[in-house]
C-alpha positions as CSV (number, residue, x, y, z in Angstrom):
1,M,-11.1,16.0,14.4
2,S,-10.1,14.2,17.5
3,E,-13.6,14.1,19.3
4,I,-14.8,12.2,16.8
5,S,-11.8,9.4,16.5
6,A,-12.0,9.2,20.6
7,R,-15.1,7.6,20.2
8,P,-15.3,3.7,20.8
9,E,-15.5,2.1,17.6
10,G,-18.9,0.8,17.6
11,A,-20.5,3.7,18.5
12,L,-23.3,4.7,16.0
13,L,-23.1,8.5,14.8
14,D,-24.2,11.8,17.3
15,R,-25.2,14.7,16.6
16,R,-22.3,16.3,17.4
17,D,-20.5,13.9,15.6
18,L,-22.7,15.0,12.4
19,V,-21.9,18.0,12.5
20,L,-18.0,18.1,13.7
21,D,-17.7,15.4,10.5
22,Y,-19.3,18.1,7.9
23,V,-17.5,21.1,9.2
24,G,-14.2,19.1,8.4
25,H,-15.2,18.4,5.0
26,I,-16.8,22.4,4.8
27,W,-20.4,21.0,4.5
28,D,-22.1,22.2,7.5
29,P,-25.9,21.7,8.7
30,G,-26.9,24.5,6.9
31,V,-25.7,23.7,3.2
32,V,-25.6,19.9,3.4
33,T,-28.6,18.5,1.9
34,M,-30.1,16.2,-0.8
35,T,-32.3,17.4,-3.9
36,R,-34.6,15.5,-5.6
37,T,-35.3,16.1,-9.2
38,G,-38.3,13.9,-9.6
39,K,-39.4,14.5,-13.2
40,R,-37.0,16.9,-13.9
41,A,-33.4,14.3,-13.5
42,T,-30.9,13.9,-16.5
43,K,-30.4,10.5,-18.1
44,E,-27.6,10.2,-15.8
45,Q,-29.6,10.8,-12.3
46,R,-32.3,8.8,-13.7
47,A,-29.9,5.6,-14.8
48,A,-28.1,6.0,-10.8
49,Y,-31.7,6.1,-9.8
50,E,-32.3,2.9,-11.1
51,H,-29.4,1.0,-11.0
52,L,-28.8,1.8,-6.9
53,G,-32.9,1.2,-7.0
54,S,-32.2,-2.5,-8.4
55,R,-29.9,-4.0,-6.4
56,G,-32.2,-5.6,-3.7
57,D,-29.6,-4.3,-0.8
58,S,-30.4,-2.2,2.5
59,L,-29.6,1.2,0.5
60,A,-32.6,-0.2,-2.7
61,R,-35.5,0.6,-0.6
62,W,-34.6,4.3,0.7
63,V,-33.0,5.0,-3.3
64,R,-36.3,4.0,-4.2
65,S,-38.8,5.6,-2.1
66,T,-36.8,9.3,-2.9
67,G,-36.3,9.0,-6.4
68,P,-33.1,10.9,-8.9
69,I,-31.1,12.9,-7.0
70,D,-28.7,15.4,-8.1
71,A,-25.5,13.6,-6.5
72,Y,-23.7,16.6,-6.6
73,E,-25.5,20.5,-5.8
74,T,-23.6,22.4,-3.1
75,H,-24.3,25.5,-1.4
76,L,-21.2,27.4,-0.9
77,P,-21.3,30.7,1.1
78,V,-18.6,32.4,-1.0
79,E,-18.4,32.9,-5.1
80,V,-15.2,30.7,-6.6
81,H,-13.9,30.5,-9.6
82,G,-12.2,27.6,-11.0
83,P,-10.4,24.4,-9.4
84,L,-7.7,26.6,-7.0
85,E,-10.3,28.6,-5.7
86,W,-12.5,25.4,-5.0
87,L,-9.4,23.9,-3.4
88,S,-8.5,27.0,-1.3
89,F,-12.1,27.1,0.2
90,T,-11.7,23.7,0.6
91,V,-8.9,23.8,3.3
92,A,-9.5,27.2,4.7
93,S,-13.2,25.7,6.1
94,R,-11.4,22.6,7.7
95,Q,-12.4,22.3,11.2
96,L,-14.1,25.4,11.3
97,S,-18.1,27.1,11.3
98,R,-19.2,28.1,8.0
99,A,-19.3,32.1,9.2
100,T,-15.5,31.8,9.9
101,A,-14.6,29.7,6.9
102,S,-16.6,32.4,4.8
103,A,-14.6,35.5,6.5
104,I,-11.3,33.3,6.4
105,Y,-11.3,33.6,2.6
106,T,-12.7,36.6,1.9
107,R,-10.0,38.4,3.4
108,L,-7.9,36.0,1.2
109,V,-9.6,37.1,-1.6
110,A,-9.1,40.4,-0.9
111,Q,-5.7,40.3,-0.1
112,L,-4.6,38.7,-3.1
113,G,-6.3,41.5,-4.7
114,G,-10.0,40.2,-5.4
115,A,-8.8,37.1,-6.9
116,I,-7.1,33.9,-6.3
117,T,-4.8,32.9,-9.0
118,A,-1.8,30.7,-9.0
119,E,0.8,33.8,-10.0
120,R,-0.9,35.3,-7.2
121,V,-0.5,32.7,-4.7
122,V,3.1,31.8,-5.8
123,T,4.3,35.3,-5.7
124,A,1.9,36.5,-1.9
125,D,4.5,36.1,1.3
126,E,4.1,33.7,4.5
127,R,2.6,37.1,6.0
128,T,-0.3,37.7,2.8
129,L,-1.4,34.5,3.6
130,R,-1.6,34.3,7.4
131,G,-2.9,37.8,7.4
132,A,-6.4,36.4,6.1
133,G,-6.5,34.1,9.0
134,L,-5.2,31.0,7.6
135,S,-2.5,28.6,9.7
136,H,0.7,28.0,8.2
137,Q,-0.6,24.5,7.3
138,K,-3.3,26.3,5.5
139,A,-1.5,28.9,3.7
140,T,1.7,25.7,3.0
141,A,-1.6,23.6,1.3
142,I,-2.9,26.7,-0.9
143,R,0.6,28.3,-2.0
144,G,1.3,24.1,-2.9
145,L,-1.9,23.8,-4.9
146,A,-0.8,26.7,-6.7
147,E,2.3,25.3,-7.6
148,H,1.6,22.5,-9.2
149,A,-0.6,24.5,-11.6
150,D,1.9,23.1,-14.4
151,D,0.9,19.7,-13.4
152,G,-2.9,19.9,-14.9
153,L,-4.3,20.7,-11.4
154,L,-6.1,23.6,-12.1
155,D,-6.5,23.8,-15.7
156,P,-10.2,22.3,-16.7
157,G,-9.1,20.4,-19.6
158,G,-6.1,18.6,-18.2
159,L,-8.4,17.5,-15.4
160,A,-11.3,16.2,-18.0
161,A,-8.7,14.4,-19.4
162,M,-7.3,12.3,-16.2
163,S,-8.7,9.8,-14.7
164,D,-10.1,9.6,-11.2
165,A,-7.0,7.9,-9.8
166,E,-4.6,10.3,-11.6
167,I,-6.6,13.4,-10.1
168,R,-6.4,11.6,-6.4
169,T,-2.5,11.1,-6.7
170,K,-1.7,13.9,-7.9
171,L,-3.8,15.9,-5.0
172,V,-2.4,13.9,-2.8
173,A,1.0,14.6,-3.7
174,V,0.3,18.3,-2.4
175,A,1.2,18.3,1.6
176,G,-1.2,19.4,3.3
177,I,-4.1,17.5,0.5
178,G,-5.1,14.2,1.6
179,P,-7.2,11.8,0.3
180,S,-10.8,13.4,1.5
181,T,-10.2,16.4,0.2
182,A,-9.1,14.7,-2.9
183,Q,-12.4,13.1,-3.5
184,M,-14.6,15.8,-2.6
185,F,-13.1,18.0,-5.0
186,M,-13.8,15.4,-7.3
187,L,-17.4,14.8,-6.3
188,R,-18.5,18.4,-5.9
189,Y,-16.0,20.3,-7.8
190,L,-15.6,18.1,-11.6
191,R,-19.0,15.9,-10.5
192,R,-17.4,12.6,-11.5
193,P,-20.0,9.6,-11.2
194,D,-18.1,7.1,-9.1
195,I,-16.6,8.6,-5.9
196,F,-16.9,7.1,-2.8
197,P,-15.2,8.5,0.3
198,A,-15.2,5.2,2.2
199,G,-13.7,7.2,5.3
200,D,-16.7,10.0,5.9
201,L,-17.7,9.0,9.1
202,A,-21.3,10.1,7.8
203,V,-21.2,7.5,5.0
204,R,-19.5,4.8,7.2
205,S,-22.5,4.9,9.7
206,A,-25.0,5.4,7.6
207,I,-24.3,2.4,5.7
208,T,-24.3,0.5,9.7
209,T,-27.4,2.0,10.1
210,F,-29.4,0.5,6.5
211,D,-26.7,-2.8,7.4
212,R,-28.1,-3.1,10.5
213,L,-24.2,-3.8,12.1
214,D,-23.5,-3.9,16.1
215,R,-20.4,-2.0,15.1
216,R,-19.6,0.7,12.8
217,I,-18.3,-0.2,9.5
218,T,-14.7,0.1,8.8
219,P,-13.3,2.0,6.0
220,K,-11.7,-0.8,3.9
221,A,-15.4,-2.7,4.5
222,A,-17.3,0.2,3.3
223,E,-15.2,0.1,0.4
224,R,-16.1,-3.4,-0.3
225,R,-19.7,-2.6,0.6
226,S,-19.7,-0.6,-2.1
227,E,-18.3,-2.5,-5.0
228,P,-22.4,-3.1,-5.9
229,W,-23.1,0.6,-6.3
230,R,-20.1,1.2,-9.4
231,P,-20.7,3.1,-11.6
232,Y,-22.6,5.4,-9.5
233,R,-21.1,5.9,-5.8
234,S,-21.0,9.5,-5.9
235,Y,-25.2,9.0,-5.9
236,A,-24.7,6.3,-3.3
237,T,-23.0,8.3,-1.3
238,S,-25.2,11.5,-1.2
239,Y,-28.3,8.6,-0.6
240,L,-26.5,8.0,2.2
241,W,-26.0,11.8,3.4
242,G,-29.3,12.8,2.3
243,Y,-30.6,9.8,5.0
244,L,-28.6,10.5,7.7
245,W,-28.9,14.0,7.3
246,K,-32.7,13.4,7.4
247,Q,-32.7,11.9,10.5
248,H,-30.5,14.9,11.7
249,G,-32.4,17.5,9.7
250,D,-32.3,20.1,12.6
251,L,-28.9,20.5,13.4
252,K,-27.6,23.8,13.5
253,D,-24.1,25.1,12.5
254,P,-21.9,25.5,15.4
255,A,-20.9,28.8,16.4
């Protein structure tokens, strides 16, 4: 992400930054959306809309004009089954275009006999994993996830019993898995309602725009800024992404 980090802290997010940031988090311009649910809204979606729309802050007006949304919807270009495959695709996708990431993930599934399971990953040698197109770092991260299967990270029942903090702690303890991956896993896969990726460049840029700040808000300040949005910060995040996407909706997938 060097092109992003090299920009002055006060600079607002530009088009190229937006592409790189979302590709770094596996979502590219072709699949990042904000889906309005309107009259089809679930109880949670309606509650989040009413809570965020009544805060009286700069985000509230956008929330009210948008209506209820699906905070968790994602459009992966590949089919995944279970936590390990979802996380493997996330890891494989870092810094890559959607097409390239999909090709690598598809080869990885084929190399492992048609499915990514903890047992198959652990018993596979480095050559097998690297043969799919994974870097050494990515192969290490996926192997590390598989080796932590006994920690409950790959078991739906075990994950359901863990708090957000517990899941984050266990995930970031795996080599190659950072806070962003842990947060996206909880938001997009586990559908936890109060996840807030304060370090996400797009989230910070949207807050900066909404609050009319002279300089891009820092992760720590963004975390503090999100407090009134509890317990629906996942929804606040999606509203922020949706607003920014509305401004840059003509972006194309970087080939």
